[in-house]
KOLKOL-544076 format. One record per residue (C-alpha): x, y, z; residue number from 1. Coordinates in steps of 0.1 Angstrom, whole numbers, plus 5000, padded with zeros to 4 digits. Layout:
<atoms>
{x=X; y=Y; z=Z; k=NUM}
...
</atoms>
This chain:
<atoms>
{x=9211; y=8996; z=1814; k=1}
{x=9239; y=8996; z=1841; k=2}
{x=9261; y=8999; z=1814; k=3}
{x=9244; y=9024; z=1797; k=4}
{x=9242; y=9046; z=1826; k=5}
{x=9282; y=9038; z=1839; k=6}
{x=9288; y=9052; z=1797; k=7}
{x=9268; y=9084; z=1804; k=8}
{x=9287; y=9090; z=1836; k=9}
{x=9318; y=9085; z=1818; k=10}
{x=9311; y=9105; z=1793; k=11}
{x=9299; y=9133; z=1816; k=12}
{x=9334; y=9128; z=1837; k=13}
{x=9353; y=9134; z=1803; k=14}
{x=9332; y=9170; z=1798; k=15}
{x=9338; y=9181; z=1833; k=16}
{x=9375; y=9175; z=1831; k=17}
{x=9377; y=9190; z=1797; k=18}
{x=9358; y=9221; z=1809; k=19}
{x=9382; y=9223; z=1841; k=20}
{x=9415; y=9219; z=1819; k=21}
{x=9400; y=9246; z=1792; k=22}
{x=9396; y=9271; z=1822; k=23}
{x=9425; y=9263; z=1837; k=24}
{x=9442; y=9273; z=1805; k=25}
{x=9423; y=9308; z=1808; k=26}
{x=9444; y=9336; z=1822; k=27}
{x=9451; y=9337; z=1862; k=28}
{x=9441; y=9365; z=1867; k=29}
{x=9408; y=9367; z=1846; k=30}
{x=9381; y=9345; z=1833; k=31}
{x=9366; y=9345; z=1796; k=32}
{x=9334; y=9367; z=1796; k=33}
{x=9312; y=9344; z=1780; k=34}
{x=9280; y=9353; z=1794; k=35}
{x=9268; y=9381; z=1768; k=36}
{x=9263; y=9406; z=1794; k=37}
{x=9273; y=9442; z=1787; k=38}
{x=9311; y=9448; z=1795; k=39}
{x=9318; y=9475; z=1824; k=40}
{x=9326; y=9501; z=1796; k=41}
{x=9292; y=9494; z=1781; k=42}
{x=9281; y=9489; z=1745; k=43}
{x=9272; y=9523; z=1731; k=44}
{x=9304; y=9534; z=1713; k=45}
{x=9330; y=9526; z=1737; k=46}
{x=9358; y=9544; z=1715; k=47}
{x=9346; y=9577; z=1722; k=48}
{x=9365; y=9586; z=1755; k=49}
{x=9337; y=9599; z=1780; k=50}
{x=9341; y=9636; z=1786; k=51}
{x=9333; y=9640; z=1823; k=52}
{x=9315; y=9624; z=1852; k=53}
{x=9287; y=9653; z=1847; k=54}
{x=9260; y=9623; z=1845; k=55}
{x=9268; y=9608; z=1881; k=56}
{x=9261; y=9619; z=1916; k=57}
{x=9278; y=9646; z=1924; k=58}
{x=9305; y=9643; z=1939; k=59}
{x=9311; y=9611; z=1923; k=60}
{x=9326; y=9585; z=1943; k=61}
{x=9365; y=9569; z=1941; k=62}
{x=9349; y=9539; z=1920; k=63}
{x=9334; y=9562; z=1894; k=64}
{x=9366; y=9579; z=1892; k=65}
{x=9381; y=9547; z=1885; k=66}
{x=9355; y=9535; z=1862; k=67}
{x=9364; y=9567; z=1842; k=68}
{x=9402; y=9558; z=1846; k=69}
{x=9391; y=9526; z=1827; k=70}
{x=9370; y=9537; z=1804; k=71}
{x=9394; y=9563; z=1791; k=72}
{x=9416; y=9535; z=1789; k=73}
{x=9396; y=9511; z=1767; k=74}
{x=9386; y=9543; z=1744; k=75}
{x=9425; y=9549; z=1736; k=76}
{x=9432; y=9511; z=1734; k=77}
{x=9407; y=9508; z=1710; k=78}
{x=9420; y=9503; z=1674; k=79}
{x=9427; y=9527; z=1648; k=80}
{x=9414; y=9534; z=1620; k=81}
{x=9442; y=9527; z=1595; k=82}
{x=9419; y=9533; z=1563; k=83}
{x=9416; y=9571; z=1569; k=84}
{x=9451; y=9580; z=1587; k=85}
{x=9437; y=9606; z=1612; k=86}
{x=9452; y=9606; z=1639; k=87}
{x=9431; y=9594; z=1669; k=88}
{x=9407; y=9581; z=1645; k=89}
{x=9391; y=9549; z=1661; k=90}
{x=9382; y=9515; z=1637; k=91}
{x=9345; y=9517; z=1651; k=92}
{x=9345; y=9481; z=1634; k=93}
{x=9376; y=9470; z=1653; k=94}
{x=9367; y=9458; z=1688; k=95}
{x=9388; y=9459; z=1722; k=96}
{x=9382; y=9421; z=1725; k=97}
{x=9382; y=9406; z=1690; k=98}
{x=9408; y=9427; z=1678; k=99}
{x=9437; y=9420; z=1702; k=100}
{x=9435; y=9381; z=1703; k=101}
{x=9466; y=9374; z=1681; k=102}
{x=9503; y=9390; z=1696; k=103}
{x=9515; y=9381; z=1664; k=104}
{x=9491; y=9409; z=1650; k=105}
{x=9479; y=9436; z=1674; k=106}
{x=9466; y=9465; z=1652; k=107}
{x=9480; y=9501; z=1663; k=108}
{x=9457; y=9520; z=1691; k=109}
{x=9442; y=9551; z=1686; k=110}
{x=9468; y=9569; z=1707; k=111}
{x=9496; y=9557; z=1691; k=112}
{x=9485; y=9574; z=1660; k=113}
{x=9484; y=9608; z=1682; k=114}
{x=9509; y=9634; z=1671; k=115}
{x=9539; y=9637; z=1697; k=116}
{x=9556; y=9663; z=1722; k=117}
{x=9583; y=9667; z=1700; k=118}
{x=9554; y=9674; z=1670; k=119}
{x=9541; y=9701; z=1684; k=120}
{x=9569; y=9717; z=1698; k=121}
{x=9600; y=9716; z=1678; k=122}
{x=9627; y=9736; z=1663; k=123}
{x=9622; y=9741; z=1627; k=124}
{x=9653; y=9761; z=1624; k=125}
{x=9671; y=9757; z=1662; k=126}
{x=9685; y=9790; z=1674; k=127}
{x=9674; y=9815; z=1651; k=128}
{x=9652; y=9844; z=1658; k=129}
{x=9616; y=9842; z=1640; k=130}
{x=9619; y=9807; z=1633; k=131}
{x=9586; y=9788; z=1618; k=132}
{x=9577; y=9775; z=1648; k=133}
{x=9539; y=9767; z=1633; k=134}
{x=9537; y=9731; z=1637; k=135}
{x=9508; y=9726; z=1611; k=136}
{x=9477; y=9711; z=1612; k=137}
{x=9467; y=9675; z=1633; k=138}
{x=9463; y=9653; z=1606; k=139}
{x=9494; y=9672; z=1584; k=140}
{x=9520; y=9681; z=1607; k=141}
{x=9551; y=9696; z=1594; k=142}
{x=9573; y=9674; z=1617; k=143}
{x=9563; y=9640; z=1609; k=144}
{x=9567; y=9611; z=1631; k=145}
{x=9603; y=9596; z=1623; k=146}
{x=9598; y=9564; z=1605; k=147}
{x=9625; y=9534; z=1594; k=148}
{x=9608; y=9507; z=1569; k=149}
{x=9573; y=9515; z=1583; k=150}
{x=9583; y=9516; z=1619; k=151}
{x=9587; y=9546; z=1644; k=152}
{x=9623; y=9554; z=1656; k=153}
{x=9619; y=9563; z=1696; k=154}
{x=9643; y=9596; z=1702; k=155}
{x=9651; y=9602; z=1666; k=156}
{x=9642; y=9641; z=1658; k=157}
{x=9660; y=9648; z=1629; k=158}
{x=9648; y=9690; z=1635; k=159}
{x=9659; y=9692; z=1673; k=160}
{x=9690; y=9709; z=1677; k=161}
{x=9711; y=9682; z=1691; k=162}
{x=9718; y=9650; z=1703; k=163}
{x=9706; y=9655; z=1741; k=164}
{x=9673; y=9671; z=1726; k=165}
{x=9665; y=9640; z=1707; k=166}
{x=9669; y=9615; z=1734; k=167}
{x=9656; y=9637; z=1763; k=168}
{x=9626; y=9622; z=1779; k=169}
{x=9627; y=9590; z=1756; k=170}
{x=9652; y=9576; z=1777; k=171}
{x=9658; y=9592; z=1813; k=172}
{x=9630; y=9597; z=1837; k=173}
{x=9615; y=9629; z=1847; k=174}
{x=9630; y=9649; z=1872; k=175}
{x=9657; y=9627; z=1884; k=176}
{x=9671; y=9623; z=1847; k=177}
{x=9683; y=9587; z=1850; k=178}
{x=9677; y=9557; z=1828; k=179}
{x=9652; y=9529; z=1844; k=180}
{x=9672; y=9493; z=1832; k=181}
{x=9650; y=9460; z=1834; k=182}
{x=9666; y=9431; z=1851; k=183}
{x=9680; y=9423; z=1816; k=184}
{x=9700; y=9449; z=1808; k=185}
{x=9678; y=9468; z=1787; k=186}
{x=9669; y=9504; z=1787; k=187}
{x=9631; y=9510; z=1793; k=188}
{x=9618; y=9538; z=1764; k=189}
{x=9595; y=9569; z=1770; k=190}
{x=9569; y=9581; z=1746; k=191}
{x=9545; y=9611; z=1754; k=192}
{x=9514; y=9621; z=1730; k=193}
{x=9492; y=9649; z=1728; k=194}
{x=9451; y=9646; z=1721; k=195}
{x=9437; y=9666; z=1692; k=196}
{x=9423; y=9693; z=1712; k=197}
{x=9455; y=9699; z=1733; k=198}
{x=9469; y=9704; z=1695; k=199}
{x=9440; y=9728; z=1685; k=200}
{x=9446; y=9747; z=1715; k=201}
{x=9483; y=9752; z=1713; k=202}
{x=9474; y=9760; z=1673; k=203}
{x=9446; y=9785; z=1677; k=204}
{x=9460; y=9804; z=1710; k=205}
{x=9498; y=9803; z=1691; k=206}
{x=9513; y=9790; z=1725; k=207}
{x=9536; y=9765; z=1700; k=208}
{x=9558; y=9800; z=1705; k=209}
{x=9572; y=9807; z=1738; k=210}
{x=9573; y=9841; z=1732; k=211}
{x=9537; y=9837; z=1725; k=212}
{x=9531; y=9827; z=1759; k=213}
{x=9550; y=9850; z=1779; k=214}
{x=9533; y=9877; z=1763; k=215}
{x=9500; y=9864; z=1777; k=216}
{x=9511; y=9856; z=1810; k=217}
{x=9528; y=9889; z=1823; k=218}
{x=9501; y=9910; z=1807; k=219}
{x=9485; y=9928; z=1832; k=220}
{x=9459; y=9917; z=1835; k=221}
{x=9468; y=9884; z=1821; k=222}
{x=9456; y=9874; z=1787; k=223}
{x=9466; y=9839; z=1788; k=224}
{x=9437; y=9817; z=1776; k=225}
{x=9431; y=9789; z=1797; k=226}
{x=9433; y=9751; z=1783; k=227}
{x=9401; y=9730; z=1769; k=228}
{x=9384; y=9713; z=1795; k=229}
{x=9358; y=9703; z=1772; k=230}
{x=9368; y=9698; z=1736; k=231}
{x=9335; y=9713; z=1717; k=232}
{x=9320; y=9746; z=1716; k=233}
{x=9319; y=9754; z=1755; k=234}
{x=9356; y=9765; z=1757; k=235}
{x=9358; y=9797; z=1739; k=236}
{x=9389; y=9817; z=1727; k=237}
{x=9398; y=9849; z=1741; k=238}
{x=9375; y=9870; z=1720; k=239}
{x=9341; y=9842; z=1730; k=240}
{x=9346; y=9824; z=1695; k=241}
{x=9350; y=9790; z=1698; k=242}
{x=9375; y=9766; z=1685; k=243}
{x=9362; y=9729; z=1686; k=244}
{x=9334; y=9729; z=1671; k=245}
{x=9343; y=9708; z=1643; k=246}
{x=9364; y=9683; z=1659; k=247}
{x=9349; y=9647; z=1657; k=248}
{x=9331; y=9631; z=1683; k=249}
{x=9361; y=9607; z=1697; k=250}
{x=9381; y=9639; z=1696; k=251}
{x=9356; y=9662; z=1721; k=252}
{x=9370; y=9661; z=1754; k=253}
{x=9397; y=9684; z=1771; k=254}
{x=9431; y=9686; z=1770; k=255}
{x=9449; y=9656; z=1774; k=256}
{x=9490; y=9642; z=1772; k=257}
{x=9493; y=9606; z=1778; k=258}
{x=9529; y=9591; z=1790; k=259}
{x=9539; y=9555; z=1776; k=260}
{x=9566; y=9532; z=1789; k=261}
{x=9580; y=9505; z=1766; k=262}
{x=9603; y=9475; z=1778; k=263}
{x=9622; y=9457; z=1753; k=264}
{x=9610; y=9421; z=1749; k=265}
{x=9625; y=9388; z=1742; k=266}
{x=9606; y=9364; z=1720; k=267}
{x=9590; y=9346; z=1745; k=268}
{x=9577; y=9373; z=1762; k=269}
{x=9564; y=9387; z=1726; k=270}
{x=9545; y=9355; z=1721; k=271}
{x=9527; y=9354; z=1753; k=272}
{x=9500; y=9377; z=1748; k=273}
{x=9505; y=9394; z=1778; k=274}
{x=9517; y=9428; z=1768; k=275}
{x=9507; y=9449; z=1738; k=276}
{x=9534; y=9452; z=1718; k=277}
{x=9554; y=9474; z=1691; k=278}
{x=9576; y=9472; z=1665; k=279}
{x=9603; y=9503; z=1665; k=280}
{x=9636; y=9514; z=1667; k=281}
{x=9657; y=9539; z=1688; k=282}
{x=9683; y=9560; z=1688; k=283}
{x=9718; y=9544; z=1699; k=284}
{x=9727; y=9580; z=1710; k=285}
{x=9762; y=9579; z=1694; k=286}
{x=9776; y=9614; z=1670; k=287}
{x=9762; y=9593; z=1641; k=288}
{x=9727; y=9607; z=1638; k=289}
{x=9719; y=9574; z=1618; k=290}
{x=9731; y=9550; z=1642; k=291}
{x=9703; y=9531; z=1650; k=292}
{x=9691; y=9503; z=1674; k=293}
{x=9677; y=9468; z=1660; k=294}
{x=9675; y=9432; z=1659; k=295}
{x=9704; y=9411; z=1652; k=296}
{x=9692; y=9410; z=1614; k=297}
{x=9688; y=9447; z=1616; k=298}
{x=9649; y=9441; z=1619; k=299}
{x=9628; y=9459; z=1644; k=300}
{x=9629; y=9456; z=1684; k=301}
{x=9596; y=9442; z=1697; k=302}
{x=9587; y=9463; z=1729; k=303}
{x=9562; y=9458; z=1754; k=304}
{x=9534; y=9482; z=1773; k=305}
{x=9547; y=9483; z=1810; k=306}
{x=9534; y=9517; z=1823; k=307}
{x=9505; y=9547; z=1810; k=308}
{x=9501; y=9580; z=1823; k=309}
{x=9473; y=9597; z=1812; k=310}
{x=9468; y=9628; z=1826; k=311}
{x=9433; y=9651; z=1815; k=312}
{x=9416; y=9680; z=1823; k=313}
{x=9377; y=9674; z=1825; k=314}
{x=9350; y=9699; z=1831; k=315}
{x=9351; y=9684; z=1871; k=316}
{x=9391; y=9686; z=1879; k=317}
{x=9402; y=9723; z=1871; k=318}
{x=9420; y=9730; z=1901; k=319}
{x=9441; y=9695; z=1898; k=320}
{x=9432; y=9681; z=1863; k=321}
{x=9423; y=9642; z=1862; k=322}
{x=9453; y=9616; z=1866; k=323}
{x=9449; y=9577; z=1858; k=324}
{x=9482; y=9555; z=1857; k=325}
{x=9482; y=9522; z=1845; k=326}
{x=9510; y=9495; z=1848; k=327}
{x=9517; y=9459; z=1834; k=328}
{x=9508; y=9434; z=1862; k=329}
{x=9544; y=9418; z=1860; k=330}
{x=9565; y=9451; z=1866; k=331}
{x=9572; y=9443; z=1901; k=332}
{x=9559; y=9409; z=1909; k=333}
{x=9554; y=9385; z=1887; k=334}
{x=9527; y=9356; z=1883; k=335}
{x=9544; y=9325; z=1899; k=336}
{x=9515; y=9303; z=1886; k=337}
{x=9516; y=9317; z=1849; k=338}
{x=9558; y=9315; z=1855; k=339}
{x=9566; y=9352; z=1852; k=340}
{x=9588; y=9370; z=1867; k=341}
{x=9595; y=9408; z=1878; k=342}
{x=9604; y=9430; z=1851; k=343}
{x=9626; y=9453; z=1874; k=344}
{x=9647; y=9437; z=1900; k=345}
{x=9674; y=9417; z=1903; k=346}
{x=9683; y=9391; z=1933; k=347}
{x=9669; y=9417; z=1957; k=348}
{x=9640; y=9409; z=1989; k=349}
{x=9618; y=9435; z=1985; k=350}
{x=9624; y=9466; z=2001; k=351}
{x=9599; y=9489; z=2026; k=352}
{x=9608; y=9519; z=2006; k=353}
{x=9600; y=9500; z=1975; k=354}
{x=9633; y=9502; z=1959; k=355}
{x=9673; y=9493; z=1964; k=356}
{x=9704; y=9509; z=1961; k=357}
{x=9719; y=9495; z=1926; k=358}
{x=9740; y=9466; z=1934; k=359}
{x=9737; y=9464; z=1972; k=360}
{x=9704; y=9454; z=1981; k=361}
{x=9704; y=9481; z=2009; k=362}
{x=9673; y=9498; z=2010; k=363}
{x=9676; y=9530; z=1992; k=364}
{x=9656; y=9552; z=2021; k=365}
{x=9668; y=9536; z=2052; k=366}
{x=9700; y=9558; z=2055; k=367}
{x=9685; y=9584; z=2031; k=368}
{x=9696; y=9612; z=2062; k=369}
{x=9729; y=9603; z=2061; k=370}
{x=9739; y=9592; z=2027; k=371}
{x=9710; y=9607; z=2000; k=372}
{x=9722; y=9590; z=1974; k=373}
{x=9753; y=9569; z=1966; k=374}
{x=9771; y=9586; z=1935; k=375}
{x=9762; y=9557; z=1910; k=376}
{x=9728; y=9554; z=1918; k=377}
{x=9702; y=9561; z=1904; k=378}
{x=9723; y=9552; z=1870; k=379}
{x=9737; y=9581; z=1856; k=380}
{x=9714; y=9603; z=1825; k=381}
{x=9717; y=9579; z=1795; k=382}
{x=9711; y=9613; z=1774; k=383}
{x=9752; y=9620; z=1780; k=384}
{x=9770; y=9593; z=1758; k=385}
{x=9799; y=9599; z=1778; k=386}
{x=9779; y=9575; z=1804; k=387}
{x=9771; y=9551; z=1780; k=388}
{x=9801; y=9553; z=1753; k=389}
{x=9792; y=9520; z=1737; k=390}
{x=9756; y=9535; z=1733; k=391}
{x=9722; y=9522; z=1743; k=392}
{x=9718; y=9491; z=1722; k=393}
{x=9732; y=9465; z=1738; k=394}
{x=9721; y=9454; z=1775; k=395}
{x=9739; y=9465; z=1804; k=396}
{x=9761; y=9448; z=1828; k=397}
{x=9743; y=9437; z=1862; k=398}
{x=9757; y=9470; z=1883; k=399}
{x=9735; y=9490; z=1867; k=400}
{x=9699; y=9476; z=1863; k=401}
{x=9673; y=9488; z=1885; k=402}
{x=9661; y=9474; z=1915; k=403}
{x=9624; y=9487; z=1915; k=404}
{x=9595; y=9474; z=1939; k=405}
{x=9563; y=9494; z=1951; k=406}
{x=9561; y=9514; z=1978; k=407}
{x=9540; y=9503; z=2006; k=408}
{x=9518; y=9533; z=2005; k=409}
{x=9505; y=9527; z=1973; k=410}
{x=9503; y=9493; z=1974; k=411}
{x=9482; y=9490; z=2005; k=412}
{x=9455; y=9516; z=1985; k=413}
{x=9459; y=9489; z=1952; k=414}
{x=9447; y=9461; z=1975; k=415}
{x=9421; y=9476; z=1991; k=416}
{x=9385; y=9482; z=1972; k=417}
{x=9377; y=9494; z=1952; k=418}
{x=9410; y=9499; z=1934; k=419}
{x=9412; y=9462; z=1934; k=420}
{x=9376; y=9452; z=1927; k=421}
{x=9369; y=9474; z=1897; k=422}
{x=9411; y=9462; z=1886; k=423}
{x=9393; y=9427; z=1885; k=424}
{x=9364; y=9438; z=1868; k=425}
{x=9379; y=9452; z=1838; k=426}
{x=9403; y=9425; z=1837; k=427}
{x=9384; y=9397; z=1836; k=428}
{x=9359; y=9414; z=1809; k=429}
{x=9390; y=9417; z=1786; k=430}
{x=9400; y=9378; z=1794; k=431}
{x=9416; y=9365; z=1761; k=432}
{x=9437; y=9400; z=1751; k=433}
{x=9468; y=9415; z=1765; k=434}
{x=9450; y=9442; z=1785; k=435}
{x=9435; y=9423; z=1809; k=436}
{x=9474; y=9422; z=1822; k=437}
{x=9469; y=9459; z=1833; k=438}
{x=9460; y=9473; z=1863; k=439}
{x=9451; y=9513; z=1873; k=440}
{x=9471; y=9523; z=1904; k=441}
{x=9446; y=9549; z=1910; k=442}
{x=9432; y=9581; z=1901; k=443}
{x=9439; y=9617; z=1912; k=444}
{x=9415; y=9646; z=1914; k=445}
{x=9396; y=9673; z=1936; k=446}
{x=9391; y=9658; z=1968; k=447}
{x=9360; y=9682; z=1967; k=448}
{x=9348; y=9660; z=1940; k=449}
{x=9352; y=9626; z=1958; k=450}
{x=9328; y=9615; z=1977; k=451}
{x=9340; y=9605; z=2014; k=452}
{x=9374; y=9620; z=2007; k=453}
{x=9393; y=9633; z=2038; k=454}
{x=9432; y=9634; z=2019; k=455}
{x=9447; y=9664; z=2038; k=456}
{x=9476; y=9663; z=2008; k=457}
{x=9472; y=9694; z=1987; k=458}
{x=9487; y=9711; z=1957; k=459}
{x=9510; y=9734; z=1969; k=460}
{x=9509; y=9768; z=1966; k=461}
{x=9473; y=9766; z=1979; k=462}
{x=9466; y=9747; z=2009; k=463}
{x=9430; y=9745; z=2004; k=464}
{x=9436; y=9727; z=1970; k=465}
{x=9434; y=9692; z=1982; k=466}
{x=9432; y=9662; z=1964; k=467}
{x=9420; y=9625; z=1973; k=468}
{x=9450; y=9601; z=1974; k=469}
{x=9482; y=9612; z=1987; k=470}
{x=9506; y=9585; z=1973; k=471}
{x=9500; y=9572; z=1940; k=472}
{x=9535; y=9564; z=1920; k=473}
{x=9539; y=9541; z=1888; k=474}
{x=9570; y=9519; z=1890; k=475}
{x=9578; y=9529; z=1853; k=476}
{x=9578; y=9563; z=1855; k=477}
{x=9585; y=9574; z=1891; k=478}
{x=9610; y=9545; z=1896; k=479}
{x=9636; y=9561; z=1917; k=480}
{x=9611; y=9594; z=1931; k=481}
{x=9585; y=9571; z=1949; k=482}
{x=9593; y=9587; z=1979; k=483}
{x=9598; y=9627; z=1982; k=484}
{x=9624; y=9636; z=2003; k=485}
{x=9630; y=9666; z=2024; k=486}
{x=9651; y=9698; z=2018; k=487}
{x=9673; y=9686; z=2041; k=488}
{x=9686; y=9657; z=2025; k=489}
{x=9685; y=9672; z=1990; k=490}
{x=9670; y=9703; z=1980; k=491}
{x=9665; y=9691; z=1947; k=492}
{x=9646; y=9666; z=1953; k=493}
{x=9616; y=9687; z=1974; k=494}
{x=9586; y=9691; z=1956; k=495}
{x=9550; y=9704; z=1963; k=496}
{x=9544; y=9695; z=2004; k=497}
{x=9513; y=9681; z=2019; k=498}
{x=9499; y=9691; z=2049; k=499}
{x=9521; y=9671; z=2074; k=500}
{x=9548; y=9647; z=2075; k=501}
{x=9575; y=9629; z=2100; k=502}
{x=9604; y=9616; z=2080; k=503}
{x=9592; y=9616; z=2041; k=504}
{x=9564; y=9633; z=2026; k=505}
{x=9539; y=9615; z=2003; k=506}
{x=9541; y=9611; z=1965; k=507}
{x=9519; y=9620; z=1941; k=508}
{x=9524; y=9629; z=1905; k=509}
{x=9508; y=9666; z=1914; k=510}
{x=9541; y=9669; z=1939; k=511}
{x=9564; y=9672; z=1906; k=512}
{x=9536; y=9688; z=1877; k=513}
{x=9520; y=9716; z=1904; k=514}
{x=9555; y=9733; z=1894; k=515}
{x=9543; y=9733; z=1855; k=516}
{x=9531; y=9767; z=1838; k=517}
{x=9532; y=9785; z=1807; k=518}
{x=9563; y=9798; z=1797; k=519}
{x=9571; y=9834; z=1818; k=520}
{x=9545; y=9831; z=1842; k=521}
{x=9549; y=9844; z=1875; k=522}
{x=9565; y=9820; z=1902; k=523}
{x=9564; y=9823; z=1941; k=524}
{x=9596; y=9840; z=1947; k=525}
{x=9604; y=9843; z=1979; k=526}
{x=9577; y=9818; z=1999; k=527}
{x=9564; y=9811; z=2035; k=528}
{x=9577; y=9778; z=2030; k=529}
{x=9610; y=9774; z=2009; k=530}
{x=9596; y=9741; z=1995; k=531}
{x=9570; y=9764; z=1972; k=532}
{x=9596; y=9782; z=1960; k=533}
{x=9592; y=9787; z=1917; k=534}
{x=9557; y=9776; z=1921; k=535}
{x=9534; y=9793; z=1899; k=536}
{x=9521; y=9823; z=1919; k=537}
{x=9489; y=9825; z=1902; k=538}
{x=9464; y=9790; z=1903; k=539}
{x=9451; y=9801; z=1869; k=540}
{x=9488; y=9797; z=1853; k=541}
{x=9492; y=9759; z=1873; k=542}
{x=9484; y=9741; z=1841; k=543}
{x=9499; y=9709; z=1859; k=544}
{x=9515; y=9699; z=1821; k=545}
{x=9552; y=9706; z=1812; k=546}
{x=9547; y=9704; z=1775; k=547}
{x=9541; y=9740; z=1771; k=548}
{x=9569; y=9749; z=1789; k=549}
{x=9589; y=9726; z=1760; k=550}
{x=9579; y=9749; z=1738; k=551}
{x=9607; y=9770; z=1717; k=552}
{x=9609; y=9810; z=1719; k=553}
{x=9607; y=9828; z=1683; k=554}
{x=9628; y=9851; z=1703; k=555}
{x=9651; y=9832; z=1724; k=556}
{x=9679; y=9859; z=1732; k=557}
{x=9650; y=9878; z=1752; k=558}
{x=9661; y=9855; z=1782; k=559}
{x=9642; y=9876; z=1808; k=560}
{x=9607; y=9876; z=1791; k=561}
{x=9607; y=9912; z=1792; k=562}
{x=9599; y=9918; z=1756; k=563}
{x=9631; y=9938; z=1750; k=564}
{x=9668; y=9924; z=1741; k=565}
{x=9687; y=9943; z=1764; k=566}
{x=9716; y=9946; z=1792; k=567}
{x=9698; y=9920; z=1815; k=568}
{x=9696; y=9896; z=1789; k=569}
{x=9735; y=9905; z=1784; k=570}
{x=9740; y=9895; z=1820; k=571}
{x=9720; y=9868; z=1821; k=572}
{x=9742; y=9849; z=1793; k=573}
{x=9773; y=9859; z=1809; k=574}
{x=9763; y=9850; z=1845; k=575}
{x=9751; y=9813; z=1830; k=576}
{x=9782; y=9810; z=1810; k=577}
{x=9794; y=9775; z=1806; k=578}
{x=9778; y=9739; z=1800; k=579}
{x=9743; y=9736; z=1811; k=580}
{x=9731; y=9720; z=1838; k=581}
{x=9703; y=9705; z=1816; k=582}
{x=9702; y=9707; z=1784; k=583}
{x=9671; y=9734; z=1784; k=584}
{x=9688; y=9761; z=1803; k=585}
{x=9674; y=9799; z=1793; k=586}
{x=9707; y=9814; z=1789; k=587}
{x=9715; y=9792; z=1760; k=588}
{x=9695; y=9811; z=1736; k=589}
{x=9707; y=9787; z=1705; k=590}
{x=9699; y=9756; z=1722; k=591}
{x=9730; y=9739; z=1720; k=592}
{x=9736; y=9730; z=1752; k=593}
{x=9765; y=9754; z=1765; k=594}
{x=9761; y=9791; z=1770; k=595}
{x=9792; y=9808; z=1750; k=596}
{x=9804; y=9837; z=1730; k=597}
{x=9776; y=9828; z=1701; k=598}
{x=9749; y=9833; z=1725; k=599}
{x=9763; y=9862; z=1735; k=600}
{x=9765; y=9875; z=1697; k=601}
{x=9730; y=9861; z=1697; k=602}
{x=9720; y=9892; z=1720; k=603}
{x=9739; y=9920; z=1706; k=604}
{x=9726; y=9912; z=1669; k=605}
{x=9692; y=9910; z=1681; k=606}
{x=9693; y=9942; z=1706; k=607}
{x=9665; y=9958; z=1709; k=608}
{x=9641; y=9929; z=1702; k=609}
{x=9633; y=9902; z=1676; k=610}
{x=9613; y=9916; z=1647; k=611}
{x=9578; y=9895; z=1640; k=612}
</atoms>
């Protein structure tokens, strides 16, 4: 009897040890959901992006907005329905859990199938007036994604005007125009996608043509058609005719753009299951347009998702749009228990400012007043082949590696509830998938639409248009601009101000995106605050997405957007003579990066105006 009892105890002990061993092997920041309970994103068509928060108590709490961001993330990352091939169509037979249990066989996500920025705004025939700018239908764009042996090529846009147009935004970070280089010396790659609602809006308004945008924005009164908030018949054209009645249910949301950041992975990282991965090629930024970066045996390169910005217009967020930003948990911290290291720093202690000067380990902000930027920091823009004469394929030397941490202000927000609590809940429910290793930094939306928000930061030039948070930066996308420096240091660094500051301004996505407007929109030219110069003068033109501003004009020689090509356009061409400081200067009417005799002849050839 005693022997039988002892044997039972021994078996029970073995079972307990086995259970403990299984639990220990589960991901360190989430435990598997075996309870059979409903996941936090619900079980009723979770592949459909939620349209709004109208079904919650008004105003919604910060936790509601965080869940709204996560539910959007879940639906966007639902497996794509490859059988239909329709961009954005989710596979309703797939699942956010079971479809992602094998690193070697991850499916394409719904957003990965969206059309890209350059497919919507591209040059069929660069520099030629009256070029056919129509981008085609959502499921049949005239500029298909560049592919090689079934894999996307990042940076290769054959119909763009020049090398810089191909690569701009695929390598350099917005505003700073510098690349982000990880601790192994590899470039971080970027892509921008739009949803079907954004695409259809642009098609129906004709705003894929910058000249059409300018005509609407400069009309008296303005005839500019607002961007959609719903993605259904409640969004109307200027004539009152609905655009979106025929969109499928999964596409019925307001205009949305998605920016993602990819880091190149080694084999161990790719096999770890900690990253959502894709196989891609990318441009080498040499004069040979066929020069493509690949693996040692010409195979595609495995990249892992390290950042995602989701920018949405919703019924409750017209004054600011809705912003949700996700990062990989290993970007700046790593996981000592799992044996992972931070992706974006190298041999430096954490800097209080969030990042250090390249190659020095010196706090990048500590001496910002006397030494705004060292000449070599941030690393020179990768779009210019002269800065990286050997191309982009091979890892860079250690002097080029970016040393990025997260600023204390943003980290403090992430450490608090409800951000930490909501992240933990969704990560636990996503155990066993790569999605458990992503965290939402925070969301940004109107203060008036956020319960108990008392933030004083506002969207310039409208001090009454306040947001719910001052600091929200993504280390994979705002790597060098987590702080917004004062104009006394660098006028070019000065963005939309906040109500008060001492030595620095808060940094939020809106600080920069407040400047975005349709082409030709009136701007603040003589503001009381000098930092407000060039902001949209009319809040109805503050669209918060720079994508419209990237549209090509069917009459590029009408430089001043007056509707005619005349002496003013000739003078502007002469005034801008020489190389463009960036590749999109208005007076470079043929888009080759230099304002010269060819642009002047273009003005003369179209004197009076371009013929429709």
